[in-house]
N, C-alpha and C positions, 0 to 999 in steps of 0.2 A: 774118394781118397786117392792121393797120389803117393805111392810108396816107392822110395828109391832103392829099397833092398840092400842098403849099405854098399852100393856100387857106383857112387859118384854123387854129383849134385842132383837135386831133384828138379829144380826150376832155375833157368838162367835167362836173364834179359841182357843181351850184349848189343848195345846200340851206339857205338862210337861215331858212326856216320849219320845218325839221326838223334841228336841229343834231346830233341823236343818230342820224341815218340812217347805215346801215352798208352798204358794198358791197365786192365783191372783183373785181379784174381779174386773171385767171390765164391764162398761156400765150399771150400775143400779142406781136407786134412792133408798137410804136407809133412811127411815123416820119413825117418830112416835114411836120410842122406848122410854120406860119409865122404869127406874130401880133405885133401892135404893142403888146402888154401882156404881163403875166406868164403863164407856163404855156402855151407853144405845143404841147407834146406832151400833157400832162395838167394841167388846172387844177382844184384842189379849193378850193371856197369853202363852208366849214362842212361838217360831217359827218365820217365815219370811213371810211377806205378802206384795204384791204390790197392791196398790189401784190405779185404772186407769179409767178415764172418769166417775167419780161418782158424784152424788149430795148426800150429807149427810146433812139432814135437819130435824128440828123439833123434835129432840131427847132430853131427859131430864134425867139427873142423879139427883134424888131428895135429896140424902143424902151424895153424894160423889163428885167425879170430872170426867171430860172427858165426857160431855154429848154426843157429836158427836162420839168420839171414844177414847179409852184408850189402851195404849201399856205397857205391863209389861213383862220384860225379853224377849223382842223380837225386831225385826227390821222391819221397814216399809218404803217403797218408795211410794211417792205420786206423781202421774202424772195427770195433767189436771182434778183436782177435785174442786168442789165448796162445801165449808163447811159453812152453814149458819143457823141462827136461832136455835142454840142448846144451852141448858142451863145446868149449874151445879154450885156447890159451888166454884169450881176452874176449869179453863180450859173448858169453855162451849163447844168450838169446839173440842179441842184435849188436852190430857195430856199424858206425857210419864214419 
């Protein structure tokens, strides 16, 4: 489990200089992120990410969108994931 303790984003992929970067997150619970912008649980800014066997829960973007996760200028495949109890102004679970 990766618990953000409501102290910011839990996971961030920031790859503007490597837009073809590829990563996989597999087999975690990502929870309790709290952020005043997009992507409190997971934020993807450029790059490619596979999300596999995850629980993404109880994350909140207080002033923006994508409480569970946000994708900007990237690509994500989602396999066998549970996205629940995330909050935001728009796209509580996910926004692209």
